[in-house]
N, C-alpha and C positions, 0 to 999 in steps of 0.2 A: 375657726376664724371668729365666730361670734363671741366666744368666751374671751378671746384676746382683745376684742373691741371693748367688752365690758371692763376688763382689767385695765386697759389703757385709760378709759374714761375715769375709772375709780382713782387712778394715779394722776389725774388732772392732765393727761396727755391728750387734750381735745383734738388737735389736728390729726394725730396718728389714729385716734379712736375713730374719727369720722372717715378717714381714709379706709380703715379696716372695715367699717360698716358698709361703705360704698362698694368695696370689693366683694364682701359677702353677699350683698344684694344683687350684684351682677351675676354671681354664680347661681344663686337661688332666690330670685325675686318673689316667688310665690310661697316662701316659707313664712306663714302668717305668725307663728310663734316667735320666730327670730325677729320679725318686723315689730311685733308688739313689745318684745323685750328691749329692742333698740329704742323705741319710743320712750320707754320708762327710763332708760339710761340717759337719753337726751334731756329728759326733764330733771331727773334727780341729780345727775353728776355734771351735766354740761350746761344746764340752765338755758335750754333752747326749745321753748314750747312750739314755735313755728315749725322747726325741723321735726319735732316729735309728731306734730299733726301731719306733716308731709309723709312720714314713714307709716303712720297709723291709718291714713285714709284708705289704702287698698285693703287693709285688714277689715275695716268696717264695711267695705263694699262686698265682702265675701263671708263675713262672720256668721257662724252658726248661733242659734238662739242661746245655747248654754254658755258659750264664750261671751256673748254680748251681755248676759247677766253678770258675768264676772267683771267685765270692763266697766260696767256702770257703778260697781262698788269698790273697785281696786284702789286702795289708798296710794299706790304708786303714781296714779295719774290724777289725783285730787285737784291739782292745779289747773287741769283742763276743764273741769266740770262747768265752770261759768263762761267758758270761751264760746262765743257765738258759732264759730266754725265747728267746734267739737259737738255742740248741741245739734247743729244741722246734720252732722255725720251720723250721730246717734239716731236722730229722727228718721233719716233716710234708711238706716239699717232696720229700725223697727218697722217701717212701712214695707220694706222689701220682704222681711220675714213674715209679716202679716199676710201680704199678697200671696207668698208661697204656700202658706198654710191653708189659705182659702182655695187655691187652685188645685 
């Protein structure tokens, strides 16, 4: 399902792509990799940064340190780097991971 959502978005079938993403997230809402890739698709192919942040937020609430490092430098989400909401989500993830490593 996830790959068909990517394909539909690439083909500019925005409505169908978002419907497929919604369906995939209903089936497996905790698939952080799928969510992350949906955020990239929403940014790159559908030009929907707010929707990308909505999909990405649960990822950043649960992200491991190694994946957070990737998110911080991934060129696919460069458009979000100056977004205040994205910055706050990154800061919260950094703080959570720091607290976990101290505890």
